[in-house]
Structures are given as structure tokens and as C-alpha cells.
RORONU-399129 format. One line per field, with one value per atom (N, C-alpha, C, O): atom name; residue number from 1; x, y, z; residue in one letter. Coordinates in nm, 3 decimals. Last residue first. Layout:
// residues N
site	(CA,...)
pos	(NUM,...)
u	(X,...)
v	(Y,...)
w	(Z,...)
code	(A,...)
This chain:
// residues 130
site	(N,CA,C,O,N,CA,C,O,N,CA,C,O,N,CA,C,O,N,CA,C,O,N,CA,C,O,N,CA,C,O,N,CA,C,O,N,CA,C,O,N,CA,C,O,N,CA,C,O,N,CA,C,O,N,CA,C,O,N,CA,C,O,N,CA,C,O,N,CA,C,O,N,CA,C,O,N,CA,C,O,N,CA,C,O,N,CA,C,O,N,CA,C,O,N,CA,C,O,N,CA,C,O,N,CA,C,O,N,CA,C,O,N,CA,C,O,N,CA,C,O,N,CA,C,O,N,CA,C,O,N,CA,C,O,N,CA,C,O,N,CA,C,O,N,CA,C,O,N,CA,C,O,N,CA,C,O,N,CA,C,O,N,CA,C,O,N,CA,C,O,N,CA,C,O,N,CA,C,O,N,CA,C,O,N,CA,C,O,N,CA,C,O,N,CA,C,O,N,CA,C,O,N,CA,C,O,N,CA,C,O,N,CA,C,O,N,CA,C,O,N,CA,C,O,N,CA,C,O,N,CA,C,O,N,CA,C,O,N,CA,C,O,N,CA,C,O,N,CA,C,O,N,CA,C,O,N,CA,C,O,N,CA,C,O,N,CA,C,O,N,CA,C,O,N,CA,C,O,N,CA,C,O,N,CA,C,O,N,CA,C,O,N,CA,C,O,N,CA,C,O,N,CA,C,O,N,CA,C,O,N,CA,C,O,N,CA,C,O,N,CA,C,O,N,CA,C,O,N,CA,C,O,N,CA,C,O,N,CA,C,O,N,CA,C,O,N,CA,C,O,N,CA,C,O,N,CA,C,O,N,CA,C,O,N,CA,C,O,N,CA,C,O,N,CA,C,O,N,CA,C,O,N,CA,C,O,N,CA,C,O,N,CA,C,O,N,CA,C,O,N,CA,C,O,N,CA,C,O,N,CA,C,O,N,CA,C,O,N,CA,C,O,N,CA,C,O,N,CA,C,O,N,CA,C,O,N,CA,C,O,N,CA,C,O,N,CA,C,O,N,CA,C,O,N,CA,C,O,N,CA,C,O,N,CA,C,O,N,CA,C,O,N,CA,C,O,N,CA,C,O,N,CA,C,O,N,CA,C,O,N,CA,C,O,N,CA,C,O,N,CA,C,O,N,CA,C,O,N,CA,C,O,N,CA,C,O,N,CA,C,O,N,CA,C,O,N,CA,C,O,N,CA,C,O,N,CA,C,O,N,CA,C,O,N,CA,C,O,N,CA,C,O,N,CA,C,O,N,CA,C,O,N,CA,C,O,N,CA,C,O,N,CA,C,O,N,CA,C,O,N,CA,C,O)
pos	(130,130,130,130,129,129,129,129,128,128,128,128,127,127,127,127,126,126,126,126,125,125,125,125,124,124,124,124,123,123,123,123,122,122,122,122,121,121,121,121,120,120,120,120,119,119,119,119,118,118,118,118,117,117,117,117,116,116,116,116,115,115,115,115,114,114,114,114,113,113,113,113,112,112,112,112,111,111,111,111,110,110,110,110,109,109,109,109,108,108,108,108,107,107,107,107,106,106,106,106,105,105,105,105,104,104,104,104,103,103,103,103,102,102,102,102,101,101,101,101,100,100,100,100,99,99,99,99,98,98,98,98,97,97,97,97,96,96,96,96,95,95,95,95,94,94,94,94,93,93,93,93,92,92,92,92,91,91,91,91,90,90,90,90,89,89,89,89,88,88,88,88,87,87,87,87,86,86,86,86,85,85,85,85,84,84,84,84,83,83,83,83,82,82,82,82,81,81,81,81,80,80,80,80,79,79,79,79,78,78,78,78,77,77,77,77,76,76,76,76,75,75,75,75,74,74,74,74,73,73,73,73,72,72,72,72,71,71,71,71,70,70,70,70,69,69,69,69,68,68,68,68,67,67,67,67,66,66,66,66,65,65,65,65,64,64,64,64,63,63,63,63,62,62,62,62,61,61,61,61,60,60,60,60,59,59,59,59,58,58,58,58,57,57,57,57,56,56,56,56,55,55,55,55,54,54,54,54,53,53,53,53,52,52,52,52,51,51,51,51,50,50,50,50,49,49,49,49,48,48,48,48,47,47,47,47,46,46,46,46,45,45,45,45,44,44,44,44,43,43,43,43,42,42,42,42,41,41,41,41,40,40,40,40,39,39,39,39,38,38,38,38,37,37,37,37,36,36,36,36,35,35,35,35,34,34,34,34,33,33,33,33,32,32,32,32,31,31,31,31,30,30,30,30,29,29,29,29,28,28,28,28,27,27,27,27,26,26,26,26,25,25,25,25,24,24,24,24,23,23,23,23,22,22,22,22,21,21,21,21,20,20,20,20,19,19,19,19,18,18,18,18,17,17,17,17,16,16,16,16,15,15,15,15,14,14,14,14,13,13,13,13,12,12,12,12,11,11,11,11,10,10,10,10,9,9,9,9,8,8,8,8,7,7,7,7,6,6,6,6,5,5,5,5,4,4,4,4,3,3,3,3,2,2,2,2,1,1,1,1)
u	(-16.364,-16.204,-16.163,-16.049,-16.618,-16.544,-16.377,-16.287,-16.775,-16.770,-16.651,-16.606,-16.738,-16.697,-16.654,-16.545,-16.907,-16.767,-16.687,-16.585,-17.150,-17.087,-16.945,-16.855,-17.182,-17.203,-17.147,-17.090,-17.360,-17.242,-17.283,-17.391,-17.505,-17.517,-17.394,-17.322,-17.460,-17.425,-17.450,-17.423,-17.644,-17.613,-17.593,-17.685,-17.520,-17.597,-17.547,-17.446,-17.527,-17.487,-17.565,-17.676,-17.377,-17.466,-17.442,-17.362,-17.276,-17.233,-17.348,-17.402,-17.423,-17.406,-17.348,-17.366,-17.489,-17.356,-17.337,-17.233,-17.844,-17.708,-17.595,-17.606,-17.971,-17.954,-17.830,-17.728,-18.167,-18.041,-18.040,-18.104,-18.412,-18.356,-18.226,-18.169,-18.394,-18.395,-18.352,-18.281,-18.588,-18.507,-18.495,-18.587,-18.684,-18.709,-18.577,-18.468,-18.622,-18.696,-18.752,-18.829,-18.404,-18.536,-18.642,-18.752,-18.294,-18.278,-18.397,-18.495,-18.150,-18.247,-18.245,-18.194,-17.906,-17.918,-18.048,-18.051,-18.016,-17.962,-17.989,-18.084,-17.949,-17.992,-17.938,-17.844,-18.020,-17.985,-18.049,-18.166,-17.879,-17.971,-17.933,-17.853,-17.686,-17.739,-17.857,-17.934,-17.643,-17.535,-17.562,-17.484,-17.776,-17.822,-17.688,-17.646,-17.668,-17.620,-17.692,-17.656,-17.888,-17.812,-17.806,-17.899,-18.073,-17.939,-17.820,-17.709,-18.304,-18.279,-18.133,-18.075,-18.294,-18.269,-18.245,-18.171,-18.260,-18.419,-18.393,-18.486,-18.081,-18.082,-18.220,-18.286,-17.958,-18.077,-18.067,-18.044,-17.610,-17.736,-17.858,-17.836,-17.326,-17.445,-17.537,-17.546,-17.009,-17.091,-17.233,-17.259,-16.833,-16.804,-16.920,-16.916,-16.867,-16.782,-16.745,-16.654,-17.080,-16.952,-16.844,-16.734,-17.252,-17.262,-17.122,-17.038,-17.406,-17.289,-17.319,-17.402,-17.699,-17.586,-17.479,-17.475,-17.959,-17.875,-17.770,-17.765,-18.302,-18.190,-18.072,-18.108,-18.418,-18.393,-18.275,-18.162,-18.437,-18.462,-18.448,-18.463,-18.495,-18.477,-18.543,-18.665,-18.416,-18.488,-18.468,-18.429,-18.204,-18.237,-18.326,-18.311,-18.047,-18.118,-18.184,-18.218,-17.713,-17.855,-17.916,-17.851,-17.453,-17.470,-17.625,-17.660,-17.299,-17.435,-17.430,-17.405,-17.059,-17.091,-17.228,-17.247,-17.112,-17.068,-17.130,-17.236,-17.021,-17.074,-17.030,-16.938,-17.168,-17.072,-17.126,-17.245,-17.281,-17.304,-17.170,-17.065,-17.262,-17.298,-17.285,-17.279,-16.959,-17.106,-17.124,-17.033,-16.743,-16.827,-16.937,-17.020,-16.504,-16.612,-16.713,-16.746,-16.169,-16.298,-16.407,-16.404,-15.870,-15.958,-16.101,-16.140,-15.579,-15.701,-15.791,-15.786,-15.237,-15.334,-15.462,-15.458,-15.123,-15.118,-15.233,-15.295,-15.120,-15.049,-15.043,-14.978,-15.221,-15.177,-15.103,-15.015,-15.338,-15.261,-15.261,-15.306,-15.634,-15.539,-15.436,-15.468,-15.874,-15.823,-15.712,-15.681,-16.104,-16.024,-15.935,-15.936,-16.276,-16.312,-16.194,-16.202,-16.466,-16.316,-16.358,-16.453,-16.701,-16.692,-16.545,-16.512,-16.712,-16.745,-16.718,-16.713,-16.723,-16.655,-16.733,-16.798,-16.980,-16.881,-16.830,-16.917,-17.103,-17.091,-16.959,-16.852,-17.275,-17.175,-17.162,-17.211,-17.433,-17.488,-17.392,-17.441,-17.228,-17.333,-17.389,-17.387,-16.872,-16.981,-17.125,-17.128,-16.664,-16.669,-16.785,-16.790,-16.503,-16.617,-16.646,-16.650,-16.129,-16.283,-16.383,-16.356,-15.993,-16.037,-16.142,-16.229,-15.792,-15.936,-15.908,-15.799,-15.660,-15.644,-15.773,-15.856,-15.701,-15.676,-15.631,-15.566,-15.759,-15.843,-15.836,-15.932,-15.687,-15.594,-15.708,-15.747,-15.829,-15.711,-15.646,-15.561,-15.967,-15.956,-15.830,-15.728,-16.001,-15.940,-15.948,-15.938,-16.317,-16.212,-16.155,-16.225,-16.437,-16.454,-16.320,-16.221,-16.578,-16.473,-16.500,-16.577,-16.746,-16.758,-16.608,-16.533,-16.626,-16.678,-16.665,-16.584,-16.483,-16.630,-16.707,-16.817,-16.186,-16.286,-16.393,-16.430,-16.056,-16.105,-16.215,-16.305,-15.746,-15.880,-15.921,-15.834,-15.544,-15.567,-15.714,-15.799,-15.520,-15.505,-15.555,-15.596,-15.546,-15.480,-15.465,-15.417,-15.465,-15.528,-15.459,-15.337,-15.524,-15.407,-15.492,-15.578,-15.715,-15.679,-15.578,-15.541,-15.888,-15.763,-15.719,-15.696,-16.248,-16.127,-16.003,-16.019,-16.482,-16.411,-16.309,-16.267,-16.819,-16.738,-16.623,-16.656,-16.990,-16.928,-16.822,-16.746,-17.288,-17.141,-17.073,-17.112,-17.504,-17.526,-17.367,-17.350,-17.672,-17.528,-17.543,-17.585)
v	(-1.143,-1.094,-1.155,-1.139,-1.205,-1.294,-1.270,-1.353,-0.997,-1.111,-1.230,-1.325,-0.811,-0.809,-0.922,-0.941,-0.930,-0.880,-0.884,-0.951,-0.957,-1.093,-1.034,-1.099,-0.674,-0.755,-0.868,-0.904,-0.518,-0.606,-0.679,-0.738,-0.189,-0.330,-0.415,-0.385,0.085,0.032,-0.121,-0.167,0.400,0.257,0.159,0.136,0.713,0.625,0.484,0.473,1.074,0.913,0.838,0.878,1.298,1.269,1.104,1.028,1.603,1.486,1.435,1.516,1.740,1.748,1.601,1.502,1.732,1.824,1.803,1.848,1.757,1.712,1.800,1.921,1.708,1.783,1.749,1.718,1.518,1.580,1.618,1.557,1.563,1.525,1.560,1.627,1.453,1.565,1.492,1.392,1.355,1.299,1.379,1.378,1.505,1.476,1.432,1.476,1.547,1.446,1.400,1.306,1.706,1.751,1.668,1.717,1.532,1.671,1.699,1.717,1.201,1.286,1.423,1.435,1.129,1.151,1.248,1.359,0.945,1.078,1.067,1.004,0.733,0.720,0.847,0.841,0.588,0.715,0.697,0.658,0.259,0.349,0.470,0.472,0.059,0.089,0.175,0.160,-0.036,-0.024,-0.006,-0.044,-0.204,-0.129,-0.176,-0.287,-0.192,-0.233,-0.166,-0.049,-0.151,-0.071,-0.192,-0.253,-0.286,-0.324,-0.276,-0.325,-0.029,-0.171,-0.195,-0.143,0.239,0.205,0.033,-0.022,0.371,0.358,0.291,0.300,0.452,0.313,0.288,0.188,0.786,0.698,0.566,0.575,0.805,0.867,0.733,0.615,0.901,0.837,0.916,1.037,0.909,0.973,0.886,0.808,0.797,0.753,0.814,0.769,0.902,0.984,0.922,0.964,0.789,0.763,0.851,0.865,0.668,0.737,0.736,0.674,0.387,0.503,0.572,0.533,0.385,0.323,0.435,0.549,0.361,0.430,0.333,0.213,0.410,0.303,0.386,0.480,0.610,0.595,0.503,0.523,0.656,0.532,0.501,0.386,1.017,0.892,0.766,0.752,1.110,1.097,0.994,0.886,1.301,1.174,1.208,1.307,1.448,1.459,1.331,1.253,1.346,1.363,1.402,1.388,1.300,1.384,1.411,1.484,1.307,1.283,1.364,1.484,1.138,1.267,1.211,1.102,0.965,0.961,1.074,1.118,0.802,0.928,0.894,0.817,0.504,0.589,0.718,0.739,0.220,0.376,0.426,0.389,-0.093,-0.015,0.126,0.158,-0.215,-0.226,-0.135,-0.108,-0.085,-0.179,-0.223,-0.272,0.164,0.114,0.021,0.056,0.137,0.134,0.069,-0.045,0.308,0.224,0.255,0.368,0.264,0.342,0.245,0.122,0.354,0.256,0.346,0.468,0.396,0.436,0.320,0.230,0.371,0.286,0.292,0.217,0.708,0.572,0.505,0.561,0.823,0.828,0.721,0.619,0.897,0.810,0.831,0.848,1.030,1.048,0.950,0.912,0.808,0.922,0.914,0.813,0.629,0.690,0.814,0.906,0.494,0.545,0.639,0.716,0.262,0.408,0.417,0.356,-0.064,0.038,0.185,0.229,-0.230,-0.278,-0.205,-0.260,-0.224,-0.155,-0.230,-0.301,-0.241,-0.330,-0.269,-0.265,0.033,-0.064,-0.134,-0.077,0.266,0.143,0.016,-0.096,0.417,0.427,0.277,0.181,0.387,0.343,0.352,0.289,0.428,0.498,0.467,0.524,0.423,0.352,0.477,0.596,0.420,0.497,0.424,0.374,0.100,0.228,0.292,0.250,-0.107,-0.058,0.059,0.116,-0.417,-0.281,-0.233,-0.302,-0.682,-0.613,-0.469,-0.401,-0.837,-0.832,-0.742,-0.721,-0.758,-0.762,-0.745,-0.630,-0.778,-0.861,-0.867,-0.954,-0.459,-0.587,-0.646,-0.580,-0.336,-0.322,-0.445,-0.545,-0.303,-0.381,-0.374,-0.396,0.051,-0.079,-0.165,-0.108,0.310,0.233,0.095,0.026,0.621,0.468,0.423,0.494,0.875,0.813,0.665,0.600,0.961,0.963,0.953,1.002,1.096,1.031,1.061,1.152,0.952,1.076,1.035,0.950,0.781,0.774,0.908,0.980,0.733,0.828,0.800,0.796,0.362,0.496,0.594,0.544,0.138,0.125,0.264,0.272,0.133,0.212,0.180,0.187,-0.131,-0.066,0.019,-0.041,-0.135,-0.176,-0.089,0.008,-0.257,-0.147,-0.218,-0.338,-0.230,-0.312,-0.211,-0.121,-0.210,-0.167,-0.241,-0.318,-0.145,-0.243,-0.178,-0.113,0.046,0.063,-0.083,-0.103,-0.089,-0.021,-0.034,-0.117,-0.232,-0.088,-0.012,0.097,-0.480,-0.448,-0.273,-0.202)
w	(6.700,6.714,6.842,6.885,6.669,6.603,6.643,6.624,6.804,6.878,6.799,6.862,6.591,6.712,6.802,6.857,6.389,6.355,6.497,6.510,6.509,6.491,6.460,6.512,6.754,6.634,6.632,6.734,7.014,6.979,6.858,6.849,6.952,6.955,6.937,6.843,7.127,7.014,7.056,7.167,7.193,7.242,7.139,7.061,7.196,7.111,7.213,7.283,7.233,7.286,7.221,7.185,6.996,7.089,7.132,7.078,6.849,6.883,6.995,7.071,6.537,6.692,6.727,6.656,6.268,6.309,6.457,6.505,6.314,6.227,6.263,6.285,6.635,6.506,6.446,6.508,6.846,6.821,6.654,6.568,7.100,6.967,6.955,7.042,7.463,7.358,7.234,7.235,7.696,7.593,7.482,7.400,7.995,7.863,7.789,7.826,8.271,8.215,8.091,8.068,8.238,8.301,8.270,8.243,7.981,8.042,8.098,8.026,7.944,7.984,8.041,8.153,7.709,7.846,7.868,7.816,7.422,7.498,7.641,7.686,7.214,7.341,7.445,7.524,6.893,6.979,7.102,7.115,6.843,6.865,6.951,7.045,6.626,6.764,6.757,6.662,6.373,6.465,6.598,6.685,6.100,6.224,6.333,6.365,5.761,5.889,6.013,6.027,5.503,5.586,5.734,5.789,5.355,5.334,5.436,5.454,5.306,5.293,5.260,5.165,5.536,5.400,5.394,5.476,5.782,5.728,5.568,5.487,6.001,5.947,5.871,5.899,6.028,6.029,5.952,5.832,6.089,6.027,6.049,6.080,6.226,6.242,6.148,6.130,6.035,6.100,6.113,6.022,5.830,5.944,6.075,6.190,5.590,5.679,5.801,5.873,5.470,5.413,5.487,5.433,5.791,5.641,5.580,5.647,5.961,5.928,5.799,5.717,6.179,6.081,6.043,6.089,6.412,6.342,6.264,6.290,6.521,6.479,6.403,6.333,6.768,6.633,6.596,6.641,7.025,6.993,6.853,6.812,7.009,7.098,7.055,7.044,6.678,6.810,6.883,6.838,6.473,6.530,6.662,6.733,6.184,6.311,6.351,6.261,6.061,6.026,6.193,6.297,6.140,6.007,5.976,5.884,6.479,6.368,6.248,6.252,6.619,6.554,6.470,6.416,6.945,6.810,6.747,6.792,7.248,7.175,7.042,7.016,7.390,7.348,7.279,7.257,7.580,7.561,7.496,7.549,7.407,7.517,7.479,7.360,7.207,7.265,7.398,7.476,7.109,7.035,7.081,7.004,7.099,7.165,7.050,6.937,7.061,6.988,7.081,7.128,7.070,7.162,7.088,7.060,6.883,6.905,6.986,6.972,6.804,6.842,6.876,6.893,6.439,6.579,6.660,6.603,6.175,6.259,6.404,6.478,6.138,6.101,6.171,6.237,6.496,6.355,6.269,6.320,6.598,6.602,6.443,6.326,6.837,6.715,6.728,6.841,7.038,7.040,6.869,6.798,7.000,7.121,7.119,7.200,6.726,6.793,6.892,6.880,6.742,6.735,6.794,6.895,6.536,6.657,6.627,6.513,6.330,6.441,6.557,6.646,6.064,6.147,6.274,6.325,5.776,5.886,5.944,5.884,5.619,5.603,5.769,5.866,5.557,5.607,5.622,5.637,5.324,5.380,5.433,5.355,5.364,5.272,5.358,5.464,5.545,5.423,5.330,5.220,5.868,5.778,5.667,5.698,5.873,5.898,5.809,5.700,5.987,5.888,5.933,6.009,6.200,6.160,6.072,6.084,6.243,6.200,6.163,6.105,6.300,6.420,6.370,6.450,6.054,6.165,6.284,6.357,5.753,5.884,5.992,6.013,5.506,5.527,5.651,5.674,5.551,5.468,5.477,5.458,5.864,5.745,5.685,5.757,6.013,6.025,5.869,5.770,6.057,6.011,6.040,6.087,6.281,6.198,6.163,6.230,6.331,6.281,6.238,6.170,6.533,6.414,6.410,6.476,6.772,6.748,6.621,6.599,6.579,6.706,6.685,6.611,6.308,6.360,6.500,6.499,6.205,6.258,6.314,6.364,5.934,6.041,6.076,5.987,5.916,5.823,5.956,6.060,6.058,5.938,5.835,5.721,6.399,6.300,6.173,6.165,6.606,6.549,6.421,6.356,6.931,6.776,6.736,6.803,7.208,7.160,7.018,7.006,7.264,7.228,7.153,7.071,7.517,7.418,7.393,7.479,7.652,7.592,7.480,7.381,7.867,7.742,7.725,7.820,8.035,8.056,7.885,7.803,8.022,8.047,8.002,7.947,7.879,7.892,7.905,7.814)
code	(L,L,L,L,A,A,A,A,L,L,L,L,T,T,T,T,M,M,M,M,K,K,K,K,N,N,N,N,A,A,A,A,Y,Y,Y,Y,L,L,L,L,Y,Y,Y,Y,V,V,V,V,R,R,R,R,G,G,G,G,R,R,R,R,Q,Q,Q,Q,G,G,G,G,S,S,S,S,A,A,A,A,I,I,I,I,A,A,A,A,P,P,P,P,S,S,S,S,V,V,V,V,G,G,G,G,D,D,D,D,V,V,V,V,P,P,P,P,E,E,E,E,P,P,P,P,A,A,A,A,Y,Y,Y,Y,F,F,F,F,G,G,G,G,L,L,L,L,I,I,I,I,N,N,N,N,H,H,H,H,G,G,G,G,T,T,T,T,S,S,S,S,N,N,N,N,A,A,A,A,L,L,L,L,I,I,I,I,A,A,A,A,K,K,K,K,G,G,G,G,D,D,D,D,T,T,T,T,D,D,D,D,T,T,T,T,T,T,T,T,I,I,I,I,E,E,E,E,D,D,D,D,G,G,G,G,L,L,L,L,N,N,N,N,A,A,A,A,A,A,A,A,E,E,E,E,A,A,A,A,F,F,F,F,D,D,D,D,V,V,V,V,L,L,L,L,T,T,T,T,Y,Y,Y,Y,G,G,G,G,A,A,A,A,F,F,F,F,A,A,A,A,V,V,V,V,L,L,L,L,V,V,V,V,E,E,E,E,G,G,G,G,D,D,D,D,D,D,D,D,A,A,A,A,A,A,A,A,D,D,D,D,A,A,A,A,T,T,T,T,A,A,A,A,V,V,V,V,G,G,G,G,L,L,L,L,C,C,C,C,K,K,K,K,E,E,E,E,G,G,G,G,N,N,N,N,A,A,A,A,D,D,D,D,A,A,A,A,M,M,M,M,D,D,D,D,V,V,V,V,K,K,K,K,Y,Y,Y,Y,S,S,S,S,D,D,D,D,G,G,G,G,S,S,S,S,E,E,E,E,V,V,V,V,T,T,T,T,V,V,V,V,F,F,F,F,R,R,R,R,Y,Y,Y,Y,A,A,A,A,T,T,T,T,I,I,I,I,A,A,A,A,E,E,E,E,G,G,G,G,A,A,A,A,S,S,S,S,C,C,C,C,L,L,L,L,I,I,I,I,T,T,T,T,E,E,E,E,T,T,T,T,K,K,K,K,S,S,S,S,M,M,M,M)
């Protein structure tokens, strides 16, 4: 799958663009900001949204995400407590995708903490159940 797959959701709280979101407890069509390291996520919000507003969530394929740690091409990622991408290198972390930068002059650059970069998201069981 090379294109980005998205789903339109309702925000259960204010949502920050380019951060991971989870399905709100008790309501499968509202999303909240990811707030635990390595938690299961629906995908990445593609824009900011107000509480109860609509938000488009990328759940599979390529999308942009904010990084809280440095990463190299192919590094598997998960979420931190602020919905940013971190390396999925701890037992129990849900692997959400991998860092997949656009090559520049034939080289795939690493990404530093605090930057926004392209990832490839894996479709997950949570998404497929919606």
C-alpha cells in the first residue's frame, strides 16, 4: 500500500496535527491524543482539531509525524506521552510504522528530535475494526 489511507473522526478533545491519536474509551468514533509511551494508536491526525470537531486521521501508508527522538531510515516507531514518534525499542511497545524519509540526492537522511518527518504507518487491528 503506497497511498495514504484516512478516516474522518470526531475529536474527543483538542487534537494537535502530526501527532498520534487513540480511540477514545467508550466511543469508537472519537479520538484523543496519544498519552502513553508505546500505546496502541488509530493513526496520525493530519490537522489540528477542536474538541468535538472533525479530524482526518491517517491510519495506513505514508504521512508526516512529529518526532521526539532521532531516527534512521527503517527504524520502527511508536508514540510517546505527547503523541510524538519515538523508537519502538522497548518490550510492550506497539509498533505503529517505520521512518521512511524521502531520499535527497539518493541518500535517506536521518531525522533529529523535534523535527517532522515522513513515516509509513501499518494498518492495525483497531483501524480494521472500525
